[in-house]
N, C-alpha and C positions, 0 to 999 in steps of 0.2 A: 504493499499500500503506500503510495507516495505521501509526503509532508502536505502537498495541496489538498488532497483528497482528506486526510484525517482531520487538517484544519476545517474545512470544509463542515464535515461530518460533526466535528464538534461542534459549530457553531449554529447549527441546526438542532442539536441536541441542547446549546444552552437557550436558543428561540424557544422549546418547546416548554420547557421549565419556566422562562419568565412568563409564558402565558396563563393570564390567572381566571379561573374557571368564573362563566355569566353566568351560572346559577346559583350566584349568591342570596342570602335570606335577608344582608342588609342590615345586620344587627345593631351596628355601630356607625353613625354617621358622624362626622364631623365637620361643622358650620364653618362656612366662608365669605369673608367681608372685604367689602372694594378697599377700605380704609381703614388704617391702623387705630384714629380715635374712633371707629367703629366698633373695633373689636368686645365681643362681651356685650352687645344692644340686639336681644332676640330681633328686633323690629327690622334690625338693618341688615340682617343675613341676606347674601344674593344667592348662596347655591350650596348645597350638602354635598360632602363628598364620602362613598361608602370606603370603610377603611381597610377592606378584604379585597374588593373586586377593583376600586378606585374610579367607580361611578360617579358622576355627578347627576344630581338630581335639585329640579329647581324646590323653593319654600313651597309651592302648592302642592308639588308633587309628593313630598315628604307627609304635609298634612292630610293628603290622600289615603297613604299608605296607612298612617298612623290611626285613621278614622275607620279603617274598613277592618 
């Protein structure tokens, strides 16, 4: 096996490991704000990020998920 084929195979394996599952339950959502002075103010959250799958959700989507 040549060095180039080993490197390309290793890169492909690493890419597969880096992929995160999309069937996440979104149990832990981290709030995101636009500006530093807004941090900590719940009404000024612009989005939420799932800590496990890194999906981004709007506040309205999170409210709908919590209500259902």
